[in-house]
C-alpha positions in Angstrom: 64.9 112.4 75.3 64.9 108.7 76.0 67.6 106.7 77.8 70.9 106.7 75.8 72.7 103.4 75.1 76.6 104.6 75.9 79.1 102.5 74.2 83.2 103.0 74.3 82.6 104.7 70.7 80.0 107.3 72.3 81.3 107.6 75.6 83.7 110.6 75.2 80.9 112.4 73.3 78.2 111.8 75.4 79.6 111.6 78.9 82.9 113.3 79.2 81.9 116.0 77.3 78.4 116.7 78.2 77.6 119.9 79.8 74.8 118.1 82.1 75.2 115.6 84.6 75.0 112.1 83.2 73.4 109.2 85.1 74.8 106.2 83.9 73.2 102.5 84.5 75.6 99.4 84.4 73.8 96.7 84.0 73.2 93.3 82.3 70.1 91.2 80.6 70.6 88.3 83.0 70.6 90.9 86.1 67.1 90.7 87.9 68.0 94.2 90.0 68.9 95.4 86.9 65.4 94.7 85.1 63.7 96.1 88.5 65.4 99.8 88.4 65.2 99.9 84.7 61.6 101.5 84.7 62.6 103.8 87.0 66.1 104.7 85.3 63.8 105.4 82.5 61.2 107.6 84.6 64.2 109.6 85.9 65.2 110.1 81.9 62.0 111.6 81.2 61.9 113.9 84.3 65.5 115.3 83.5 65.2 115.5 80.3 66.3 119.4 80.4 68.6 119.2 83.1 70.7 115.5 82.6 71.6 113.0 80.5 70.9 109.2 81.3 72.5 106.5 79.8 72.8 102.8 80.3 75.7 100.5 79.8 75.5 96.9 79.1 78.6 95.2 81.0 78.5 92.2 78.9 78.6 94.6 75.6 81.0 97.2 76.9 83.8 95.2 79.6 85.9 97.9 78.9 83.8 100.8 80.4 82.6 98.3 83.3 86.3 97.8 84.1 87.3 101.6 84.2 84.4 102.0 86.4 85.5 99.3 88.4 82.0 97.6 88.4 82.0 94.7 90.5 78.1 94.3 91.1 75.4 95.4 89.4 73.3 97.5 88.9 75.9 100.2 89.5 74.5 103.7 89.0 77.1 106.5 88.5 76.7 110.2 88.4 79.4 112.0 86.1 79.6 116.0 86.3 82.2 117.9 84.1 83.7 114.3 83.0 84.3 113.2 86.7 82.6 110.9 88.9 80.4 113.1 91.4 78.3 110.2 93.1 78.0 106.4 92.6 75.8 103.7 94.3 75.1 99.8 93.9 71.5 98.1 93.8 68.1 99.1 93.3 67.2 102.8 93.9 64.2 104.8 94.2 63.4 107.5 91.7 64.1 110.0 94.4 67.3 108.9 95.4 68.3 108.9 91.3 66.7 112.3 91.2 68.9 113.8 94.4 72.1 112.2 92.7 71.7 114.2 89.9 71.4 117.6 92.0 
């Protein structure tokens, strides 16, 4: 499964009601570090296809979701488990760091 595009319309279904952990990548098209971490997020999505979901939230298109998570800097990466924030980090992360966040 590829990376999901998360919007306020599908947030509850894909994230809150997910029975697996969800890695959320808050990003924007104009953000250089976001473009750097993008391919890593794609790799994590491929490697965790049966154990987790990976979604991207464009902060320009979904300002309400960015505000709800108090996103001040991007990329912000958040892991949701059982509808709650389990872990979060800001900035470019390695694939191993993202995979360990999902554990």
